[in-house]
N, C-alpha and C positions, 0 to 999 in steps of 0.2 A: 651476911659474911658464909655458912655453912659449916657442917661438922667436920669429924672429921674420918675419911678412909677405915676402916677395916679390914681387915683382911677376910673377915666374911662376908661385906657387900663386898668387892672386892672380884672375890668367889665366884657370891653368887650373878654379878653380872656378868662375868664374864660364861660359865655354864650356863645362865640364860637366855633372856631376851636382849639383853644390852645392844642398842646400836654404837653408843662410843661415848669417851670420856673426849670432851673440849675446854678450853681454854681460851677465852679473847680478852686480852688486857689492849689497853691504851696508851698512849705513850705519846709524852712528850719531853726533845731535845732536853738536857744536864742543861744546857745555857739558859738555857728560858725561852719560853714557846716566843715561836718565830723565828726564831735563829737560826740558821745552814745547820743543813744537818748533807752532809757526801754518800748519797747511793756509792755502790760499785757500779762500772767502769764498762762494758763485756765488745767487742770488736771492734775495733773503729772510733772509740772514747766517748762509744752511746749509756745514757740510759735505756735501764730499763722502762720504758714507760704504759701506759696506756688506761681508758679510762673504761671505769668498772662501776655497776650496780649498785650501790647501797639503799640500806635501808632509810625511809625516810626523808631517801631524794628524788624527787620526779625523776630531773635528767643525768645522767653518766657523768661518773664524778672525773676528773683527771688526776691519776695517782701514781707513782711512781716503787717502783720493787727494790726496800732497801733492804730486804737480808732473804736470801731465796731459800728455796723446799731441801739443799743440796748445804746449801754454809748455815742451815738451824740444824739439821742432821749432824753434818762434824760439831757442832757448838756442842752440841748436846752430848756425844762422845768425848769433846775435849771434856767437859768437866765431868761424865764416870770418868774415862784417865788418870782426870784431878783426883779426883777420891779413891782413889786404887794407890796413887802412888803416896797422898797419904796419909794410907792405913786406915782408911774409912767404910774400904769396901773391896769386897771380895770379888772379885768375876773366872771366867772362864778368860782364856788370855792367848792366843798367838802368835809371839811375836820374831823379828831377824834381832839378831845382834853380833854387829858392826866392832862393837866398842872394843873387843881385848884378839880379834879381827888383825895379824901382825901377815903383810901381804912377804910372801916369799919371794925376793930379789928373782929366782933363776925364773919363774915367771911372769912375773909387772917387773924386771929390770928395776929395779932401786923404786920402782914409782908407789908415789904413799898417801896416804889419804890427805887432801890438804885442809878439810873442814870435819870435824870427827861427826861420826854421823847417830851413835850407842844404838838405843835400841829401839823399835821401830814395830809399833804394834798391830793387830786390826782394831784396832779404835781409830789410827792411824792412815792406814792405808788408805784408798779410797774404792774401791772393792769388798775388804771386811778379806775374812775368810779363802777370798776365791783369788784375791790379787794376784800380782804378778810376783809383786814384791815373796810372795811364798813359792807359788813356783819355783819360783828358778835360786828357791833352794834348797837347804842337807835336812835332816831330825834325822842324826846317828847314821850321815857318810851318807846316806836314801833322801835323792831327790825328792821332794815334802806330796810328790803326788804318786808317785812312785808306793812311800808308806805305809801302812796301815790303816795311821790314822789320817790320809792325805786319801785315799783313797776311799775309806768311807763318806769322809766328806764330798768325794767328786761323784760320787752314786747319790743325794739328797735329792728327797723331791717335797712334794706337800705328805706326800701318805708316807710317808720315811724323814723326819726330818728332828731325829735323836741329835745325829750328830750333831747335827747344829748346835741345837742345844744341849750337847756333854761341851764345846770346843770353842763356838764362839755367837753367845746363844742372840748377841747384838744385829748378828748378821739378819735374823727373824724379826726384829722389831725393824732394822731402816733398809732392810732390802737387802738381797744382791742377785745378778747373775752370773751365771759357770761358763758366760762367753768364750773365753779363751782357755778351759779347762778342752779335757779330750773331743766329750760332743761340740764345742764349739754353737751353735744361735739352738741346740739342743739341749743346751746345758740348766744348771736348774734357775729357777729365777724364783725368789717372793718378791713377790710386792712388798712399798716401806709399807708397813701397817699401825708408824708414824708418822701426819706428815704434819710441818709447822714450818709461817713466816710471816713476817714484816712488812707493810708494804702502807708508804706515803700515803698522804689523806688531802687532797686537795693540793697538787705542789702548783710551784710555781719556781719557772727553773732559774738561777740567779745565774751571773758571768762570773767568772775568774781570772784574775792577769796574775803578769808575770817578770818580776822589774828582780836585779842586786844591783845591790850599789857597793861597790870595795872601797876597803879601810882605809887601800894601800895605794891604789891604782887607777890612779885619774884620765887615763883614758889610753883606749885599749891598742898599744903600737900591732904590728904586722908581724907574724909570724912561719919562722922563715923554718925548716929541713936541718938538722944541725951534722955535721958532717959524718960526724960518729956517733953519728942514731941517734931519735929521739927530736925537740924542739929546739929551736931557741931564736930568741927576740935580737941577738951579732951580730948585722952584715959578713965581719970578719970570720965565723963558725959558721954557715953557712955554707949550702950545699948549693953551685953554683952551676944556671943549666943556661941555654942557648937562646936568646929571644931576638926575632930580626934584626938579625945582625948583634946583638946586644951580648952581654956579660951578665945576666940578672941574678939575683938569691931566690930559691925555687922553694915558692910559698910552702910552706904544714901541709897535713891534710887537717888543720879541727883551726877554728877562732880559736884565742885566745879564754875564749865565754865558754866553752867547749872544755880547757884545759880544769874548770872552775877556779877561772883566773877574772881578776874583770869586770868590769861593766858586762850584765844584761835592758839592754833596749824593756823599759816601758813595754809592755800589748797585753791583750784582749787572748785570754785565750777559748779554739774553737777545736773541735772533735771536726773526726773527717766528712762530717759531712754537714758542716759548717753550722752545727747544736751550741747554743752556751755548754758551760763546763764547769759550772759554779757552784753545785748544790742548788738546791734545794730550798724553800722553808714549806709547810703545812699545817695545817691546821690541829694535825695529832696522825699521830701513826698506830698500827693496829698488832697485835702480835696475835696469831693463832695457832691451835697446838692440836691436831687430833687423832686420839689415836683410834681406831677402825675396832672391833673386837670381833663381829665376822670375818676379817681377816687374819685373827690371829682361828677363830673359828674352823680357819683352810687347812692349818696345821693338825698332824697327828704325830703319834710321839711313840711307834712302836718295843715291847723288847723282847728278844727270843725269835723275834716274828709276829710274837699276839700283840693285838689289839687294846685297848680296856679304854671303856669312857672318864674310870676314872686319875686314869693316867693322864688324858688327854689333856685334861683339862686342868690339872693339876700344872704340869706344865703353858698353859695357855696364864694361868693366871698370874703361872712367875714372869712370863716376857712381857704382859700386861702392867706387870711392878715395877718390869724393868725401863717400859717405858715411858713409868709415872716417875719415875724414880732417876733420870736421866733429865726431864725434861727441871722439875723441881731443883736439879742442883747448877742448870745448867743458868735457872734463875740466879740461885743465889751466886750462882759467876757478875752478874750482871749482864751488861748490855753494850760493852764501850766497841764495839763492831770495826772501826778503824776506825783512822788518822782522819779528826771533826766530824766523827758519828757515836754521840755518847748517849743512849738516848736513856727516860729514867723510866718505870711505871707512875701511877697518877694510882693505884689500886690496884693489891691482891692478888697474885695469884690466885682463884676461884676455881676448877675445875666444876663442870658439870656433865650430871649423865644422864647422857639421853636410856630412855628404859621403851617400852613399851609404844607405840603408836597411841600418840593423841596424850601420854601421859605426861603431866611435866617437868621436866630436869631434876635431878637432885643436885645439889650445890654442897661440894666439899674442900677442903685445903689442904694442903697435903707441905709443911717443911718437908725441909732438907732434910733433916736428920726420919724426921716423922716415915718417910720416902726410901730410908733404910731400913728403919727398921720393918716397914711392910714386905717390902722383897728380903731381907734373909728369914722372915716367917715364913713367905711365902716357897723358898727355894728348903726350908728345911720341911713344911708339908710333904715336896717333892722329893723327897729324901725317902722318907717312910713308904714312898712308893716304888722304892728301887729309881728313883731319875735320882742322878747325881751327878752335882758340876766340872769337874776338875779346877777348880778357881785355887788349891792350896797355891801351886808355879804356873807361874804361862810355861804356855807347851813350847817351848826357843828353840829358834832352828838358825840354822852358818848361813854366812849366804855363798856361795857357789863364788865358783872364777870365775864366770862369764858373768855373774849379777855385778862381782867386785871387780871386773873391769870394765866398767860401763859405768858408773856406778864416779870411778875415779877419770876416766876419760870426759862425765860431764863436767869433777869439779875442776878440773884445766881449764876445758871450755868455757866456761864460768867465768872464770878470772882471768882467762883473753878477752873473753867481750868487758867483762864489766873494766877493761884496763881500755880498751878499745870508742868502745859505745853509752858507757857511762857518762852521765853531763851533770848531775845533782846542783840544775841550777835552780830550783824554787826546793825538789822537794814533794812528789805528787801526791794528791789527797789517797 
């Protein structure tokens, strides 16, 4: 089962020749072995499927991606955000606060947010500290990129990652590329030190059917364009048009079933390539998470232009503890990935420390509460050396008028397209 991971063991692994912490957990559908799970769909409604070579299997095995590297990172960040919201943890955060913002009628012509946005943090945006949402926001009335903090973040590199450590350390764990900053494609790029994914093994793809029986409408009548706008089934209220010399009611743009009324003929769904989209059955799923220690050792954290091995190791130990804490909190939250894709670990989360070549891996257990304590201890040790997190309060930005106008217009468009395109026939997976 392994022992509990201590700060000293973590520090020694990071500062020494440790290669990685890794976990491998077998999963089964919560509904039981052999029941369906639904992977994510990609362009054209396709699943990400491939053959993989696995240990003790002579031939490649049909597999399907159930949760991608990007999605796993997002789930770990979501778990960190929830721990912060619950008061279990403090982390440096950037955030943009849309909540109290009242649009100026002179600037927005009276248009206001349709759907409240609230606060959006660096744990929730796609590109973390260098996301365009921060770029298009203001800090104390100054464009964020032009502010002192923004300039420091804009100049980070592997040889000087101190600003990200202070204001957005998760960017150093899960990676960023500052491709929209002032340096464009030459902007700072930090690889993911923490990588996870979930793969379904021995995947067999199933069928998905669509249908709906309306409890009050027995047969779907034709639908016409109404004279006052909208639709009607009453010919006397319909817009009339001339066809072949006769006046006939003008058909509405949608059938009754597209209005979420009436019956939908049973059918078997296919994606754009003609492949079935009815989920998969698997022998099991495997979740792998790897924290690369060499990736952390590439980072340096100078203060006042001076570097120190002791300070660098302290900061790297904090980042390693942060990655392990994120994984432990995500495991505690469970694996309800999407509709009809709830997975259950068949064994506890155990970490292996891969040390020097040829050495047997050491095993450790790390529950979420212990991971938080480990992180706090690492942060305290780094503070003694002068490396301080700005974790007491988030660094709060205000959305610019330009950003706010984009959000408003996107919400209005979503409302309109929801009315025009939404069918709700079945509710997708």
